[in-house]
C-alpha positions as CSV (number, residue, x, y, z in Angstrom):
1,M,54.1,106.1,50.1
2,S,57.4,106.0,48.2
3,T,58.0,105.7,44.5
4,S,61.2,104.9,42.7
5,A,61.6,108.6,41.7
6,D,61.4,109.8,45.3
7,Q,64.4,111.6,46.8
8,I,65.9,110.2,50.0
9,V,67.8,111.9,52.7
10,L,71.2,110.4,53.6
11,P,73.4,111.0,56.6
12,V,76.5,113.0,55.9
13,S,78.7,109.9,56.5
14,C,76.9,108.1,53.6
15,V,77.2,111.1,51.3
16,E,81.0,111.2,52.0
17,A,81.4,107.5,51.5
18,L,79.5,107.7,48.1
19,K,81.8,110.6,47.1
20,E,84.9,108.5,47.9
21,H,83.4,105.6,46.0
22,R,82.9,107.8,42.9
23,E,86.5,108.9,43.1
24,R,87.6,105.3,43.2
25,Q,85.4,104.5,40.2
26,T,87.0,107.5,38.3
27,E,90.4,106.0,39.1
28,W,89.3,102.6,37.8
29,K,88.1,104.2,34.5
30,G,91.5,105.9,34.1
31,Q,93.7,102.9,34.7
32,S,95.5,101.6,31.7
33,G,93.6,98.8,29.9
34,I,90.4,99.4,31.8
35,S,89.3,102.6,30.3
36,T,88.7,100.9,26.9
37,E,86.8,98.2,28.6
38,W,84.7,100.4,30.9
39,T,81.0,100.2,30.2
40,E,79.2,103.3,31.3
41,Q,75.8,102.5,32.7
42,S,75.4,105.3,35.3
43,L,75.5,102.8,38.1
44,V,76.6,103.6,41.6
45,F,78.1,100.2,42.5
46,T,79.8,98.3,39.6
47,S,82.4,95.7,38.9
48,A,85.8,97.0,37.9
49,N,84.7,97.4,34.3
50,G,81.5,99.3,35.0
51,L,79.1,96.4,34.7
52,P,76.5,95.6,37.3
53,L,77.7,93.6,40.3
54,H,76.7,90.0,40.3
55,Q,74.6,89.1,43.3
56,S,76.7,86.1,44.3
57,S,79.9,88.2,44.1
58,F,78.4,90.9,46.3
59,A,77.1,88.3,48.8
60,K,80.6,86.8,49.0
61,A,82.2,90.2,49.5
62,L,79.7,91.1,52.3
63,A,80.5,87.7,54.0
64,R,84.2,88.4,53.8
65,H,83.8,91.9,55.4
66,L,81.6,90.5,58.1
67,V,84.0,87.8,59.0
68,S,87.0,90.2,59.1
69,A,85.0,92.5,61.4
70,G,84.1,89.5,63.7
71,L,80.4,89.8,62.9
72,P,78.0,87.0,62.2
73,R,77.1,86.2,58.6
74,I,73.9,87.8,57.4
75,R,72.1,88.3,54.1
76,F,72.3,91.7,52.5
77,H,68.5,92.0,52.9
78,D,68.9,91.6,56.7
79,L,70.5,95.1,56.8
80,R,67.1,96.5,55.9
81,H,65.6,94.7,58.9
82,G,68.3,96.0,61.1
83,Y,67.8,99.6,59.9
84,G,64.1,99.4,60.5
85,S,64.6,98.0,64.0
86,L,67.1,100.7,64.8
87,L,64.7,103.4,63.6
88,G,62.0,101.7,65.7
89,D,64.2,101.7,68.7
90,Q,64.7,105.4,68.3
91,N,60.9,105.7,68.5
92,E,60.5,106.9,64.9
93,P,56.9,106.7,63.8
94,L,56.0,103.7,61.6
95,S,55.0,106.1,58.8
96,E,58.6,107.6,58.8
97,I,60.1,104.1,58.9
98,R,57.8,103.0,56.0
99,D,59.1,106.0,54.0
100,A,62.7,105.4,54.9
101,L,62.4,101.7,53.8
102,R,60.3,102.8,50.8
103,H,57.5,100.4,51.6
104,G,54.0,100.7,50.2
105,S,52.2,99.9,53.4
106,I,52.7,100.0,57.2
107,Q,51.9,96.3,57.3
108,T,55.1,95.5,55.3
109,T,57.1,97.9,57.5
110,M,55.8,96.1,60.7
111,R,57.5,92.9,59.5
112,Y,60.8,94.8,59.3
113,V,60.8,96.5,62.8
114,H,62.0,93.9,65.3
115,P,62.3,94.5,69.0
116,T,65.9,95.2,70.0
117,R,67.4,94.0,73.3
118,A,66.8,97.4,74.9
119,K,63.1,97.2,73.9
120,Q,62.8,93.6,75.1
121,E,64.4,94.5,78.5
122,R,62.1,97.5,78.8
123,A,59.0,95.4,77.9
124,S,60.1,92.9,80.5
125,R,60.3,95.6,83.1
126,V,56.8,96.7,82.2
127,D,55.6,93.2,82.5
128,Q,57.2,93.0,86.0
129,A,55.6,96.3,86.8
130,L,52.2,95.1,85.9
131,F,52.4,92.1,88.2
132,G,54.6,93.6,90.9
133,A,55.9,97.1,91.1
134,R,59.4,96.2,92.3
135,I,61.7,94.5,89.9
136,N,65.3,93.4,89.8
137,P,67.4,95.8,87.6
138,T,69.9,94.6,85.0
139,A,73.5,94.4,86.2
140,A,74.3,97.6,84.5
141,D,71.8,99.6,86.6
142,G,74.0,99.3,89.7
143,A,71.0,99.5,92.1
144,D,69.5,96.8,94.2
145,E,65.9,97.4,93.1
146,M,64.1,99.7,90.8
147,E,60.5,101.0,91.0
148,A,58.0,101.4,88.2
149,T,54.9,103.4,88.8
150,I,51.7,102.6,87.0
151,T,48.9,105.2,86.8
152,R,45.7,105.2,84.9
153,N,44.7,108.3,83.0
154,G,41.2,107.8,81.6
155,R,41.6,104.9,79.2
156,Q,45.4,105.0,79.2
157,M,47.9,103.4,81.4
158,V,51.2,105.2,82.0
159,V,54.3,103.3,83.2
160,T,57.0,105.5,84.6
161,E,60.5,104.4,85.6
162,P,63.2,106.6,87.1
163,D,65.3,108.3,84.4
164,K,63.1,106.9,81.6
165,A,60.5,108.4,79.4
166,P,57.0,107.3,80.5
167,M,55.4,104.7,78.3
168,I,51.7,105.2,77.6
169,F,49.4,102.3,76.8
């Protein structure tokens, strides 16, 4: 379980982006007229005068960046759901995702981990395998048909597809 005093591990790209951001803030502080108006509050993300960002200003800036990148509009909080889903798609354990999202319980984390298209397609292949071993592949597979093998190992069911890690149920 995470607390607000916990340390978090960031990818190198995030650390570099934060360093660049700190340099920009230092430049803002040094600009004529702003240095006397700068309010030091030890915040990472601030307005040009050091004060906290207003939520609506931040939401508008996010919306502008998404539109300019050709992406659909989302709420800032939706990024947490996306991050949780990406971690889930990489088969990270729920306990690790819980810690990364700083949730107090696995139940909360489970609301953040949504199936991605790849997982949905794989689940569809498993469903097809359960009710008929031969299935039609996606167009990207390039094959006419694909086989999935189902074996029972005690109380577990193992579904194996060519070039895929086995799924154990």
